[in-house]
N, C-alpha and C positions, 0 to 999 in steps of 0.2 A: 236420851239414848246414848249409850257408850260408843265412842269412836273405836275403830278397829284397825289393827296393824297386820299386814301380810308380811311374813318373814320367809325369805328364800334361803334355805340352807340350815341344816340341823347340826352343825358343828358347834364349837365353843361360842363363836360370835353370834350365831343365830339363836341358840338357846338363851344366851345372855340377853339378847335384844328382846326376846319374847318375855322373859322374866321382868325386865325393866318396864316393858309396856304394861304388863299386868299390875305392877306396883304403881304405875301412873294412873291406873283406873281405866285403861283401855282393854278391849278384847284383843286377843292375839291368836292368829292362825299361822302355824309353821309348816312348811312343806320341805321335805327332805327326799331327794331322789333315790337314795339307797333304800333297800327293803327293810333295813333295821338300823336303828341309831347305834352307830359304833364309831370308834376312833382308832386309827392306826397310830403307830409311833410308840414312844416310850416315855421318858421323863420330861417334866417341866419344872422350871424354877418360878415361883410366884413371889415377887417382892411385896413389901407392905402396901404399895399402891394397888396391887391386885387383890390381896387378901382383905384389904379394907372394904372393897366392893362386895366380895363374897360374904363377909361377915354381916354387912347391912342387909343382904338378901336372905340370910339364914343358911347359906350354902356351906359356910366354913364349919358349921357344926354337924353337917350331915355325915352319917356313918359311911356312905359310899366314897367319901373323899380320901380317907386314909392318908393324911398328910404326914410328912416328917419334918421336924424342925432342926436343921443343921446347926451345929455349934459355931462354925466359922467357915470362911472361904480361905483356902490356901492356894496361892499361885506359885508355880514352880517353873523353872527353866527346863525345858525338855532335853536340852543338850547335856547339861552337867547335873541335873537333878536337884539343884539347890532351890530352897524356898526363897523367893524374891519379894513376896508380899503377902499380907494376911489382913482379913477384915472380920471382926467379930460379928456374928449373927446371933442366933438364939435369943436369950432374954435381952441382950444388949440392943439388938435391932428392934425388938418388940417395944422396949421402953422408949427408945429414941423416936420411933415413928408411930407409936400407938397402934401398931398392927404387926403380926409376925411375918417372918420370912420363912416360907414353906417350900419343900420340894414334893411333887406329886407325880403319879403316873397320869399321862394324858387321858387314858380311858377312864380313870377314876374321876377326874374332874368332869368329863363329859357325863358320866353316870350320875354324879351329884347334881349337875345342872339339869339333866333330864328329869330326875326325880322331883326337883324343886319346881320345874316348869309344869309337870303334871299336877303336882299338889296345888300350884297357884291357879290352875284352870286354863292353861294354854291348850288350844286344840292342836293336836299333833298328828300330822299326816305323813307317814313314811311311804316310800315307794311312789312318790308323786313329785315329778320334776316340773319346775317353773320354766317354760320354754321361752317366753318373752314377757316383757313388762312395758306398760304404758303408764306414765306418771304425770302427764299434764292434764289440765282441766280440773274438774271437781272430784276426781277419784283416781286411785291407782288400780289398774286392771292387769291381771296376770293370766296369760294363756298357758294352760297345763298341757304337757306332752300327751297325756292320755285323752285330751279333748276337753273342751269347755273353758269357760273363763271364771275367774274369781275376782271380785271387786272389794276394795277396802278404802279407808280414808288415807292410808299411807302405806309405804312399803319399806322394809329393811332388807337390803341386799347384802347377804352374808354367805355367798356361795364360793368363797375360797380364793386361793391364789390365782387359779385359772378361770376366774369369774367370766362367764359368758354374758351375764346381765350387765356387768360393768361396761363391757365392750359395746353393748347396745345403747346404754345411757350416755356414755362419754365418748363414744367413737374411738375407743382405745385399742391398742394392740395387746396381745398376751404378755404376761410378765415374763421377761427373758431369763434364761439360765445365767447364773453368775460365774460359772466356771469353778464353783466350789461344790464339793460332794460331802454328804454326811453319812458316816457309818454308825449305826445305832445297835445297841445290844442291851438286853435286860437279863441279869443273872440273879439267882436266889442267893441271898447273903450267906446263909448257913453252908452253902457249897463252896464258898470262896476261901482261899487261904487267908490267914490272919493278916498278912501284909497288904491284902487288897480290901480289907474291911475298914470301916471308919464311920464317924458320926458327922462328917463335914463335906463340903463341896471342895473338890480338888481340880484345879485347872493346870494343865501342862502346856506351855507355850513353846513351839518349835518352828524352825524355818519352813514356811509354806504349809504349816499344819498346826493344829492344836487338839488336845483331847481333854474332855471334862467327864468327871464321874461324881455321883452322889447317890445316897440312899433314897428310896421311894417306898410307898406302901407301908408306912409306919416303920421302916427299917428292914422289912422282910426281903427287899430286892435292891440290887444295885444297878442304877442306870449308867451306861457308859456310851459316850458319843465322841467319835473322832471326826474332825473336819480336815479335808485335804483339798488342795487346789488341783482340780481335774474335772473331767466331764463324764456324765453318765447319760443314759437314755432318758426318754421323756416320762416314763412311768414313775409315779411318785414313790412306790415301794417295790424294790427289786431284790431278788436274791443276790447277795453281794459276793463277789470274789474278793478275798482278803489280800490278794497279792499287792494291789496298789497301796493299801494302807500299810502293809508290812514294809513295802519299799520306802514309803514316806518316813516310817519310824526307824529305818536302818541308819545306824550311825548316831542315834540318840541314846539317852541314858538307859541303863539296864532296867530300872524299875518300870519305865514307860513301855519298853519292849515286852516286859513280862505281862503287863496288862493287856496289850494287844494280842499276844500269843495265847493268853488264857481264855479268850472268848472263842467258843466252838463255832458260833454262827453269827454273822452280822446281817443286818438289813441295810439297804442302801437307798438314800434319798438325794436327788439332785437339788441344790439350793437355788430358788428363784427369788427375785425381788424386783422392785421398781425404784426409780429415782425418788428422793424424798418428795412428799406431797408439796405441790407448788402453790396451792391456794384452796380456798373453801370450795371452789367449783369442782374439785376432785373428790369431795366427800358427800355431796348432796346434789340432787337434780330434781327440781319440782317437788313432787310428793314422795321421793325416794331418798333414803339415807344409806350410805355405804359404810360397812363396819368390818373390822378385822382385816384379814388378808385380801379381801375384795377391794378394800380402800388403800391399804398401805402395807403390802407384803414387805418384809424386811429380813435381812440376814440375822441369824439367831445369836449374834455376838454381844448382845446386851441382855439376852434372856427375857425379852419383853413382848414377844408376839402375842401370847395369851393375855398378858397384862394390858396391852393396848386395846385388845378386843373387849375385855371386861370394862375398861375405862370408857370406851366408845358407848357401850350399852348403858352405863350409868349416866353418861351425858345425854343420851337419847331419852332416858327416863325423865331427866330433869326438864327437857323442853316439852315432852309430851304432857307433862303435868300442867304446863302453862297454856296449852293449846286448847282453846274453847271453840274454835271454828268461826269466831266472830271478831273479837278484838285482835286475837293472834290466830291466824289461819295456819294450815299445815305447812305450806311452802315457807312461810316466814319462820315458823318454829324449827324446821329442818335446816334452814340456812343458819339459824342461830347455833344449832348443833355443829354444823360444819365450821363456823367461825370459832367456836369454842375449842375444836379438836385439831384443826389442821396443823397449826404451828407446833404443838407438842408432839404430834405424831411425826412430823418432818424432823424434829430435833432428835427423836429416838432413832429414826431411820438413819440419819446422818451419823449419829454416834455409833451405831452398829457397824456402818461401813468403816469408820475410823478404827474401831476396835479390831476389825478383821486385819487391817494393815499392821497394827501394833502387835497383835497376837502372833502373826506369821512372820515377824521381822527376822532379818538375818544381818550379819555384819555390824556396822556402826549403829544402826537403829536398834538392834537387839541389845547392844551394850548400853545405849542411852536409856532404853526402856527399863532394863534391870536396875540401873543406877538410880533412876527416878523412883522406882518402887521402893528400893531400899532406903533412899534418903527421905522421901516424903512420908512413906508409910501408909497407914490406914486412910487418911484423908484423900489419897489418890484413888482408892477403890470405892469409897463411900459415895453415894449419889443422892444428896438431900433433895435436889431439884426434881429427881425422879420419884424416889420412895416417899416423899412428902405429899405427893399428889394422889388422885387428880384434884 
């Protein structure tokens, strides 16, 4: 009889966990509290470590994904507008790492994962919230908000950055606000002036802020996101006042100000994270594994939030394949998953924190950053330890 996995959360991490379970020969039942599977937000960068996982699952070839392959990454100083560093992507990255570097719309990635999960036979339950979880003993038991219990051999906790189930399992506090705020916009490429178009990822680094833009949806749209140091309310997606972003861009170079002023409407997200994972005990408890933002929310300054969630699911797939319930039981398999993942996730979290300080540098640190990028060049921006994984 096939073992079964209960998945709490229908975002990228939850859908990926369910797909991994099916590939491991397990049944998978996924519960999403929203009445429809949907994803807010805008663009994502998927490094070769992430696209490698998607390719193995058949998701990379799905028409719903609509990826764009940027030619390069261009890093610019937001004060004077000069290019200070570049990294070749496109076929160079694909050849170097055996998988492409793509940019996608978050909703398109979710749609592709959802279609793959349905095709693979995942039982999908929208409008159903997992209220609590018990994972000790010989089964995982979930109490649903609508009433009743669901039992399974194991559980995947993927209910996001404000995970209630994590707090139950690990006695943890909510992920705190970082003091950084993200302004996001998505514009149709054919409506942009020529100076705002391009086939590459462009990052502008300025004092206490930075801005990134890149094409998505096969080049049909341009994703723009600006990060500033400031506070917002607790709602994840808010109608944004552009005043704070324009104030942060005041005094910076004219091309950057042009980008900021060209966007008619922004959406605002407060950035939350946790300290880097301190040990395997933060990624598994008994018969439950934590994945994605429920396990290791991070600042988006390494563009690896989705990548780490996909890697988590691939690692979960590997241990579920070995779990026969006799020689290797579920708690042992899930502890192996946590041991495999926690140090890599902690390293990515720590690097994301470090990048934030470097991106937002001013004064002597800004001068040193620019000099280092100019002197060292591409090796400073390339990340073999990251893109060569998982």
